PDB file of N, CA, C and O in Angstrom:
ATOM      1  N   MET A   1       0.899  -1.241   0.022  1.00  0.00           N
ATOM      2  CA  MET A   1       0.043  -0.298   0.253  1.00  0.00           C
ATOM      3  C   MET A   1       0.875   1.197   0.033  1.00  0.00           C
ATOM      4  O   MET A   1       0.368   2.185  -0.498  1.00  0.00           O
ATOM      5  N   ALA A   2       2.026   1.128   0.476  1.00  0.00           N
ATOM      6  CA  ALA A   2       3.099   2.361   0.520  1.00  0.00           C
ATOM      7  C   ALA A   2       3.366   3.082  -0.980  1.00  0.00           C
ATOM      8  O   ALA A   2       3.410   4.241  -1.390  1.00  0.00           O
ATOM      9  N   GLU A   3       3.496   1.946  -1.475  1.00  0.00           N
ATOM     10  CA  GLU A   3       3.486   2.221  -3.161  1.00  0.00           C
ATOM     11  C   GLU A   3       2.573   3.174  -3.717  1.00  0.00           C
ATOM     12  O   GLU A   3       2.912   4.265  -4.174  1.00  0.00           O
ATOM     13  N   ASN A   4       1.351   2.708  -3.662  1.00  0.00           N
ATOM     14  CA  ASN A   4       0.295   3.579  -4.068  1.00  0.00           C
ATOM     15  C   ASN A   4       0.073   4.791  -3.248  1.00  0.00           C
ATOM     16  O   ASN A   4      -0.956   5.332  -3.653  1.00  0.00           O
ATOM     17  N   ASP A   5       0.596   5.437  -2.278  1.00  0.00           N
ATOM     18  CA  ASP A   5       0.456   6.369  -1.728  1.00  0.00           C
ATOM     19  C   ASP A   5       1.597   7.423  -1.939  1.00  0.00           C
ATOM     20  O   ASP A   5       1.594   8.539  -1.421  1.00  0.00           O
ATOM     21  N   LYS A   6       2.639   6.897  -2.822  1.00  0.00           N
ATOM     22  CA  LYS A   6       3.479   7.741  -3.302  1.00  0.00           C
ATOM     23  C   LYS A   6       3.194   8.841  -4.223  1.00  0.00           C
ATOM     24  O   LYS A   6       3.692   9.953  -4.047  1.00  0.00           O
ATOM     25  N   GLY A   7       2.289   8.533  -5.353  1.00  0.00           N
ATOM     26  CA  GLY A   7       1.479   9.716  -6.163  1.00  0.00           C
ATOM     27  C   GLY A   7       0.287  10.092  -5.711  1.00  0.00           C
ATOM     28  O   GLY A   7      -0.374  10.637  -6.595  1.00  0.00           O
ATOM     29  N   ALA A   8      -0.340  10.002  -4.506  1.00  0.00           N
ATOM     30  CA  ALA A   8      -1.543  10.406  -4.138  1.00  0.00           C
ATOM     31  C   ALA A   8      -1.200  11.835  -3.581  1.00  0.00           C
ATOM     32  O   ALA A   8      -0.544  11.854  -2.539  1.00  0.00           O
ATOM     33  N   GLY A   9      -1.516  12.881  -4.074  1.00  0.00           N
ATOM     34  CA  GLY A   9      -1.477  14.336  -3.369  1.00  0.00           C
ATOM     35  C   GLY A   9      -1.242  14.947  -4.471  1.00  0.00           C
ATOM     36  O   GLY A   9      -1.012  14.290  -5.487  1.00  0.00           O
ATOM     37  N   LEU A  10      -1.255  16.323  -4.486  1.00  0.00           N
ATOM     38  CA  LEU A  10      -0.426  17.367  -5.240  1.00  0.00           C
ATOM     39  C   LEU A  10       1.108  17.973  -5.258  1.00  0.00           C
ATOM     40  O   LEU A  10       1.754  18.501  -4.353  1.00  0.00           O
ATOM     41  N   ARG A  11       1.392  17.744  -6.406  1.00  0.00           N
ATOM     42  CA  ARG A  11       2.878  18.228  -6.140  1.00  0.00           C
ATOM     43  C   ARG A  11       2.649  19.431  -6.080  1.00  0.00           C
ATOM     44  O   ARG A  11       1.534  19.922  -6.260  1.00  0.00           O
ATOM     45  N   PRO A  12       4.053  20.288  -5.724  1.00  0.00           N
ATOM     46  CA  PRO A  12       3.995  21.733  -5.711  1.00  0.00           C
ATOM     47  C   PRO A  12       3.666  22.542  -6.944  1.00  0.00           C
ATOM     48  O   PRO A  12       3.221  23.688  -6.888  1.00  0.00           O
ATOM     49  N   MET A  13       3.909  21.880  -8.064  1.00  0.00           N
ATOM     50  CA  MET A  13       3.683  22.689  -9.383  1.00  0.00           C
ATOM     51  C   MET A  13       2.067  22.553  -9.704  1.00  0.00           C
ATOM     52  O   MET A  13       1.480  23.508 -10.212  1.00  0.00           O
ATOM     53  N   HIS A  14       1.383  21.346  -9.391  1.00  0.00           N
ATOM     54  CA  HIS A  14      -0.303  21.106  -9.429  1.00  0.00           C
ATOM     55  C   HIS A  14      -0.525  22.356  -8.415  1.00  0.00           C
ATOM     56  O   HIS A  14      -1.085  23.348  -8.880  1.00  0.00           O
ATOM     57  N   PHE A  15      -0.181  22.362  -7.273  1.00  0.00           N
ATOM     58  CA  PHE A  15      -0.868  23.311  -6.638  1.00  0.00           C
ATOM     59  C   PHE A  15      -0.681  24.879  -6.606  1.00  0.00           C
ATOM     60  O   PHE A  15      -1.417  25.694  -6.049  1.00  0.00           O
ATOM     61  N   LEU A  16       0.391  25.099  -7.281  1.00  0.00           N
ATOM     62  CA  LEU A  16       0.659  26.407  -7.556  1.00  0.00           C
ATOM     63  C   LEU A  16      -0.311  26.889  -9.351  1.00  0.00           C
ATOM     64  O   LEU A  16      -0.636  28.002  -9.765  1.00  0.00           O
ATOM     65  N   THR A  17      -0.453  25.839  -9.834  1.00  0.00           N
ATOM     66  CA  THR A  17      -1.172  25.920 -10.932  1.00  0.00           C
ATOM     67  C   THR A  17      -2.605  25.996 -10.402  1.00  0.00           C
ATOM     68  O   THR A  17      -3.301  26.692 -11.143  1.00  0.00           O
ATOM     69  N   LEU A  18      -3.103  25.618  -9.606  1.00  0.00           N
ATOM     70  CA  LEU A  18      -4.349  25.348  -8.906  1.00  0.00           C
ATOM     71  C   LEU A  18      -4.596  26.965  -8.566  1.00  0.00           C
ATOM     72  O   LEU A  18      -5.479  27.634  -9.102  1.00  0.00           O
ATOM     73  N   VAL A  19      -3.792  27.392  -7.723  1.00  0.00           N
ATOM     74  CA  VAL A  19      -3.723  28.612  -7.356  1.00  0.00           C
ATOM     75  C   VAL A  19      -4.286  29.981  -8.017  1.00  0.00           C
ATOM     76  O   VAL A  19      -5.251  30.736  -7.901  1.00  0.00           O
ATOM     77  N   VAL A  20      -2.997  29.832  -8.846  1.00  0.00           N
ATOM     78  CA  VAL A  20      -2.788  30.758 -10.448  1.00  0.00           C
ATOM     79  C   VAL A  20      -4.502  30.540 -11.064  1.00  0.00           C
ATOM     80  O   VAL A  20      -5.377  31.400 -11.158  1.00  0.00           O
ATOM     81  N   VAL A  21      -4.540  29.622 -11.284  1.00  0.00           N
ATOM     82  CA  VAL A  21      -6.349  29.360 -12.078  1.00  0.00           C
ATOM     83  C   VAL A  21      -7.278  30.080 -11.116  1.00  0.00           C
ATOM     84  O   VAL A  21      -8.009  31.026 -11.410  1.00  0.00           O
ATOM     85  N   GLY A  22      -7.146  29.476  -9.868  1.00  0.00           N
ATOM     86  CA  GLY A  22      -8.302  30.241  -9.051  1.00  0.00           C
ATOM     87  C   GLY A  22      -8.068  31.614  -8.922  1.00  0.00           C
ATOM     88  O   GLY A  22      -9.134  32.213  -9.064  1.00  0.00           O
ATOM     89  N   VAL A  23      -7.119  32.377  -8.711  1.00  0.00           N
ATOM     90  CA  VAL A  23      -6.820  33.696  -8.979  1.00  0.00           C
ATOM     91  C   VAL A  23      -7.432  34.611 -10.146  1.00  0.00           C
ATOM     92  O   VAL A  23      -7.939  35.733 -10.119  1.00  0.00           O
ATOM     93  N   LEU A  24      -7.209  33.773 -11.097  1.00  0.00           N
ATOM     94  CA  LEU A  24      -7.678  34.618 -12.223  1.00  0.00           C
ATOM     95  C   LEU A  24      -8.968  34.474 -12.634  1.00  0.00           C
ATOM     96  O   LEU A  24      -9.607  35.339 -13.233  1.00  0.00           O
ATOM     97  N   GLY A  25      -9.498  33.019 -12.212  1.00  0.00           N
ATOM     98  CA  GLY A  25     -10.966  33.035 -12.064  1.00  0.00           C
ATOM     99  C   GLY A  25     -11.558  33.689 -11.448  1.00  0.00           C
ATOM    100  O   GLY A  25     -12.556  34.077 -12.056  1.00  0.00           O
ATOM    101  N   VAL A  26     -11.474  34.081 -10.419  1.00  0.00           N
ATOM    102  CA  VAL A  26     -11.889  35.238  -9.238  1.00  0.00           C
ATOM    103  C   VAL A  26     -11.649  36.718 -10.187  1.00  0.00           C
ATOM    104  O   VAL A  26     -12.594  37.506 -10.215  1.00  0.00           O
ATOM    105  N   LEU A  27     -10.794  36.950 -10.699  1.00  0.00           N
ATOM    106  CA  LEU A  27     -10.511  38.436 -11.404  1.00  0.00           C
ATOM    107  C   LEU A  27     -11.511  38.348 -12.331  1.00  0.00           C
ATOM    108  O   LEU A  27     -12.279  39.305 -12.424  1.00  0.00           O
ATOM    109  N   VAL A  28     -11.697  37.137 -13.225  1.00  0.00           N
ATOM    110  CA  VAL A  28     -12.412  37.510 -14.547  1.00  0.00           C
ATOM    111  C   VAL A  28     -13.919  37.323 -14.362  1.00  0.00           C
ATOM    112  O   VAL A  28     -14.714  37.759 -15.195  1.00  0.00           O
ATOM    113  N   GLY A  29     -14.309  36.655 -13.238  1.00  0.00           N
ATOM    114  CA  GLY A  29     -15.722  36.783 -12.639  1.00  0.00           C
ATOM    115  C   GLY A  29     -15.696  37.962 -12.258  1.00  0.00           C
ATOM    116  O   GLY A  29     -16.702  38.579 -12.610  1.00  0.00           O
ATOM    117  N   PHE A  30     -14.735  38.732 -11.499  1.00  0.00           N
ATOM    118  CA  PHE A  30     -15.195  40.140 -11.089  1.00  0.00           C
ATOM    119  C   PHE A  30     -15.612  41.075 -12.240  1.00  0.00           C
ATOM    120  O   PHE A  30     -16.522  41.903 -12.213  1.00  0.00           O
ATOM    121  N   TRP A  31     -14.772  40.787 -13.263  1.00  0.00           N
ATOM    122  CA  TRP A  31     -14.766  41.804 -14.353  1.00  0.00           C
ATOM    123  C   TRP A  31     -15.892  41.588 -15.106  1.00  0.00           C
ATOM    124  O   TRP A  31     -16.390  42.571 -15.654  1.00  0.00           O
ATOM    125  N   VAL A  32     -16.413  40.483 -15.253  1.00  0.00           N
ATOM    126  CA  VAL A  32     -17.920  39.987 -16.059  1.00  0.00           C
ATOM    127  C   VAL A  32     -18.818  40.699 -15.249  1.00  0.00           C
ATOM    128  O   VAL A  32     -19.553  41.555 -15.740  1.00  0.00           O
ATOM    129  N   LEU A  33     -18.827  40.423 -14.045  1.00  0.00           N
ATOM    130  CA  LEU A  33     -20.139  41.112 -13.050  1.00  0.00           C
ATOM    131  C   LEU A  33     -19.997  42.453 -13.254  1.00  0.00           C
ATOM    132  O   LEU A  33     -20.980  43.088 -13.636  1.00  0.00           O
ATOM    133  N   SER A  34     -18.792  43.087 -13.041  1.00  0.00           N
ATOM    134  CA  SER A  34     -18.688  44.536 -12.879  1.00  0.00           C
ATOM    135  C   SER A  34     -19.192  44.761 -14.722  1.00  0.00           C
ATOM    136  O   SER A  34     -19.925  45.703 -15.023  1.00  0.00           O
ATOM    137  N   ALA A  35     -18.904  44.204 -15.324  1.00  0.00           N
ATOM    138  CA  ALA A  35     -19.366  44.879 -16.830  1.00  0.00           C
ATOM    139  C   ALA A  35     -20.828  44.399 -17.013  1.00  0.00           C
ATOM    140  O   ALA A  35     -21.373  45.082 -17.880  1.00  0.00           O
ATOM    141  N   LEU A  36     -21.576  43.540 -16.537  1.00  0.00           N
ATOM    142  CA  LEU A  36     -22.758  43.009 -16.756  1.00  0.00           C
ATOM    143  C   LEU A  36     -23.677  44.104 -15.731  1.00  0.00           C
ATOM    144  O   LEU A  36     -24.812  44.400 -16.103  1.00  0.00           O
ATOM    145  N   ALA A  37     -23.167  44.648 -14.513  1.00  0.00           N
ATOM    146  CA  ALA A  37     -23.625  45.678 -13.956  1.00  0.00           C
ATOM    147  C   ALA A  37     -23.402  46.797 -14.082  1.00  0.00           C
ATOM    148  O   ALA A  37     -23.885  47.481 -13.180  1.00  0.00           O
ATOM    149  N   GLY A  38     -22.782  47.408 -14.940  1.00  0.00           N
ATOM    150  CA  GLY A  38     -22.445  48.594 -15.886  1.00  0.00           C
ATOM    151  C   GLY A  38     -23.296  48.772 -16.890  1.00  0.00           C
ATOM    152  O   GLY A  38     -23.782  49.858 -17.208  1.00  0.00           O
ATOM    153  N   PHE A  39     -23.508  47.681 -17.435  1.00  0.00           N
ATOM    154  CA  PHE A  39     -24.857  47.615 -18.625  1.00  0.00           C
ATOM    155  C   PHE A  39     -26.103  47.826 -18.235  1.00  0.00           C
ATOM    156  O   PHE A  39     -26.854  48.685 -18.697  1.00  0.00           O
ATOM    157  N   ILE A  40     -26.392  46.913 -17.224  1.00  0.00           N
ATOM    158  CA  ILE A  40     -27.786  47.090 -16.473  1.00  0.00           C
ATOM    159  C   ILE A  40     -27.835  48.567 -15.894  1.00  0.00           C
ATOM    160  O   ILE A  40     -28.982  48.938 -15.643  1.00  0.00           O
ATOM    161  N   TRP A  41     -26.983  49.348 -15.671  1.00  0.00           N
ATOM    162  CA  TRP A  41     -26.934  50.639 -14.686  1.00  0.00           C
ATOM    163  C   TRP A  41     -27.258  51.342 -16.085  1.00  0.00           C
ATOM    164  O   TRP A  41     -28.266  52.041 -16.178  1.00  0.00           O
ATOM    165  N   GLY A  42     -26.262  51.125 -17.351  1.00  0.00           N
ATOM    166  CA  GLY A  42     -26.660  51.854 -18.628  1.00  0.00           C
ATOM    167  C   GLY A  42     -28.182  52.118 -18.780  1.00  0.00           C
ATOM    168  O   GLY A  42     -28.707  53.230 -18.718  1.00  0.00           O
ATOM    169  N   LEU A  43     -28.823  50.921 -18.990  1.00  0.00           N
ATOM    170  CA  LEU A  43     -30.255  50.548 -19.485  1.00  0.00           C
ATOM    171  C   LEU A  43     -30.967  51.313 -18.616  1.00  0.00           C
ATOM    172  O   LEU A  43     -31.688  52.190 -19.091  1.00  0.00           O
ATOM    173  N   ILE A  44     -30.900  51.129 -17.202  1.00  0.00           N
ATOM    174  CA  ILE A  44     -32.051  52.021 -16.318  1.00  0.00           C
ATOM    175  C   ILE A  44     -31.862  53.581 -16.669  1.00  0.00           C
ATOM    176  O   ILE A  44     -32.835  54.264 -16.987  1.00  0.00           O
ATOM    177  N   LYS A  45     -30.465  54.147 -16.590  1.00  0.00           N
ATOM    178  CA  LYS A  45     -30.458  55.601 -17.176  1.00  0.00           C
ATOM    179  C   LYS A  45     -31.243  55.900 -18.316  1.00  0.00           C
ATOM    180  O   LYS A  45     -32.073  56.809 -18.349  1.00  0.00           O
ATOM    181  N   LEU A  46     -30.948  55.038 -19.366  1.00  0.00           N
ATOM    182  CA  LEU A  46     -31.512  55.525 -20.564  1.00  0.00           C
ATOM    183  C   LEU A  46     -32.989  55.344 -20.514  1.00  0.00           C
ATOM    184  O   LEU A  46     -33.620  56.099 -21.253  1.00  0.00           O
ATOM    185  N   VAL A  47     -33.837  54.295 -19.620  1.00  0.00           N
ATOM    186  CA  VAL A  47     -34.983  54.097 -19.304  1.00  0.00           C
ATOM    187  C   VAL A  47     -35.817  55.510 -18.699  1.00  0.00           C
ATOM    188  O   VAL A  47     -36.936  55.903 -19.029  1.00  0.00           O
ATOM    189  N   VAL A  48     -34.845  56.130 -17.682  1.00  0.00           N
ATOM    190  CA  VAL A  48     -35.058  57.204 -16.859  1.00  0.00           C
ATOM    191  C   VAL A  48     -35.269  58.405 -17.863  1.00  0.00           C
ATOM    192  O   VAL A  48     -36.326  59.017 -18.016  1.00  0.00           O
ATOM    193  N   ILE A  49     -33.934  58.662 -18.597  1.00  0.00           N
ATOM    194  CA  ILE A  49     -34.026  59.817 -19.455  1.00  0.00           C
ATOM    195  C   ILE A  49     -34.976  59.955 -20.317  1.00  0.00           C
ATOM    196  O   ILE A  49     -35.508  61.042 -20.545  1.00  0.00           O
ATOM    197  N   VAL A  50     -35.351  58.652 -21.000  1.00  0.00           N
ATOM    198  CA  VAL A  50     -36.443  58.716 -22.213  1.00  0.00           C
ATOM    199  C   VAL A  50     -37.931  58.701 -21.133  1.00  0.00           C
ATOM    200  O   VAL A  50     -38.972  58.836 -21.776  1.00  0.00           O
ATOM    201  N   ALA A  51     -38.012  58.635 -20.449  1.00  0.00           N
ATOM    202  CA  ALA A  51     -39.094  58.852 -19.581  1.00  0.00           C
ATOM    203  C   ALA A  51     -39.358  60.157 -18.929  1.00  0.00           C
ATOM    204  O   ALA A  51     -40.519  60.542 -18.796  1.00  0.00           O
ATOM    205  N   VAL A  52     -38.467  60.782 -18.561  1.00  0.00           N
ATOM    206  CA  VAL A  52     -38.592  62.222 -18.719  1.00  0.00           C
ATOM    207  C   VAL A  52     -38.644  62.985 -19.653  1.00  0.00           C
ATOM    208  O   VAL A  52     -39.310  64.020 -19.648  1.00  0.00           O
ATOM    209  N   ILE A  53     -38.011  62.619 -20.506  1.00  0.00           N
ATOM    210  CA  ILE A  53     -38.057  63.220 -21.841  1.00  0.00           C
ATOM    211  C   ILE A  53     -39.720  63.207 -22.503  1.00  0.00           C
ATOM    212  O   ILE A  53     -40.249  64.172 -23.053  1.00  0.00           O
ATOM    213  N   GLY A  54     -40.369  61.817 -22.276  1.00  0.00           N
ATOM    214  CA  GLY A  54     -41.611  61.823 -22.702  1.00  0.00           C
ATOM    215  C   GLY A  54     -42.694  62.589 -21.923  1.00  0.00           C
ATOM    216  O   GLY A  54     -43.592  63.182 -22.519  1.00  0.00           O
ATOM    217  N   VAL A  55     -42.599  62.568 -20.600  1.00  0.00           N
ATOM    218  CA  VAL A  55     -43.253  63.307 -19.521  1.00  0.00           C
ATOM    219  C   VAL A  55     -43.076  64.825 -19.860  1.00  0.00           C
ATOM    220  O   VAL A  55     -44.030  65.519 -19.511  1.00  0.00           O
ATOM    221  N   VAL A  56     -42.198  65.376 -20.380  1.00  0.00           N
ATOM    222  CA  VAL A  56     -42.066  66.808 -20.699  1.00  0.00           C
ATOM    223  C   VAL A  56     -42.511  66.819 -21.781  1.00  0.00           C
ATOM    224  O   VAL A  56     -43.453  67.611 -21.769  1.00  0.00           O
ATOM    225  N   LEU A  57     -42.369  66.337 -22.869  1.00  0.00           N
ATOM    226  CA  LEU A  57     -43.048  66.285 -24.219  1.00  0.00           C
ATOM    227  C   LEU A  57     -44.756  66.222 -23.746  1.00  0.00           C
ATOM    228  O   LEU A  57     -45.492  67.148 -24.086  1.00  0.00           O
ATOM    229  N   TYR A  58     -45.220  65.213 -23.050  1.00  0.00           N
ATOM    230  CA  TYR A  58     -46.656  65.250 -23.040  1.00  0.00           C
ATOM    231  C   TYR A  58     -47.101  66.451 -22.090  1.00  0.00           C
ATOM    232  O   TYR A  58     -48.237  66.909 -22.217  1.00  0.00           O
ATOM    233  N   LEU A  59     -46.373  66.878 -21.305  1.00  0.00           N
ATOM    234  CA  LEU A  59     -46.922  68.236 -20.629  1.00  0.00           C
ATOM    235  C   LEU A  59     -46.774  69.250 -21.538  1.00  0.00           C
ATOM    236  O   LEU A  59     -47.763  69.977 -21.640  1.00  0.00           O
ATOM    237  N   LEU A  60     -45.822  69.518 -22.237  1.00  0.00           N
ATOM    238  CA  LEU A  60     -45.752  70.625 -23.543  1.00  0.00           C
ATOM    239  C   LEU A  60     -46.838  70.291 -24.319  1.00  0.00           C
ATOM    240  O   LEU A  60     -47.565  71.278 -24.433  1.00  0.00           O
ATOM    241  N   LEU A  61     -47.301  69.251 -24.950  1.00  0.00           N
ATOM    242  CA  LEU A  61     -48.346  69.091 -25.860  1.00  0.00           C
ATOM    243  C   LEU A  61     -49.536  69.230 -25.318  1.00  0.00           C
ATOM    244  O   LEU A  61     -50.358  69.881 -25.963  1.00  0.00           O
ATOM    245  N   GLY A  62     -49.905  68.703 -24.097  1.00  0.00           N
ATOM    246  CA  GLY A  62     -50.872  68.871 -23.618  1.00  0.00           C
ATOM    247  C   GLY A  62     -51.652  70.181 -23.301  1.00  0.00           C
ATOM    248  O   GLY A  62     -52.869  70.361 -23.342  1.00  0.00           O
ATOM    249  N   ARG A  63     -50.496  71.193 -22.922  1.00  0.00           N
ATOM    250  CA  ARG A  63     -50.675  72.612 -22.784  1.00  0.00           C
ATOM    251  C   ARG A  63     -50.892  73.390 -24.021  1.00  0.00           C
ATOM    252  O   ARG A  63     -51.773  74.249 -24.049  1.00  0.00           O
ATOM    253  N   SER A  64     -50.175  73.155 -25.005  1.00  0.00           N
ATOM    254  CA  SER A  64     -50.414  73.650 -26.257  1.00  0.00           C
ATOM    255  C   SER A  64     -51.889  73.391 -27.186  1.00  0.00           C
ATOM    256  O   SER A  64     -52.351  74.071 -28.102  1.00  0.00           O
ATOM    257  N   ARG A  65     -52.434  72.065 -26.518  1.00  0.00           N
ATOM    258  CA  ARG A  65     -53.751  71.336 -27.184  1.00  0.00           C
ATOM    259  C   ARG A  65     -54.733  72.266 -26.622  1.00  0.00           C
ATOM    260  O   ARG A  65     -55.639  72.763 -27.290  1.00  0.00           O
ATOM    261  N   SER A  66     -54.486  72.540 -25.093  1.00  0.00           N
ATOM    262  CA  SER A  66     -55.777  73.314 -24.311  1.00  0.00           C
ATOM    263  C   SER A  66     -55.723  74.363 -24.472  1.00  0.00           C
ATOM    264  O   SER A  66     -56.677  75.021 -24.057  1.00  0.00           O
ATOM    265  N   LYS A  67     -54.575  75.092 -25.164  1.00  0.00           N
ATOM    266  CA  LYS A  67     -54.911  76.478 -25.243  1.00  0.00           C
ATOM    267  C   LYS A  67     -55.478  76.851 -26.916  1.00  0.00           C
ATOM    268  O   LYS A  67     -55.700  77.990 -27.327  1.00  0.00           O
ATOM    269  N   ALA A  68     -55.625  75.641 -27.668  1.00  0.00           N
ATOM    270  CA  ALA A  68     -56.014  76.097 -29.056  1.00  0.00           C
ATOM    271  C   ALA A  68     -57.372  75.741 -29.010  1.00  0.00           C
ATOM    272  O   ALA A  68     -58.098  75.948 -29.982  1.00  0.00           O
TER     273      ALA A  68
END
């Protein structure tokens, strides 16, 4: 049984590779989530701006129609 235990376990290079892949995975994950959050925030701002313009136009057109 001692011969089979010889190869079980992580070698230092494998451990270092796992750490590097883990760190890169976390960085890429944060980058993707940040980009996604920025995109969603941009859409929310666009919707708010379009809604404000729509309300202003509705009020302006409503007043001009009531005067005529």
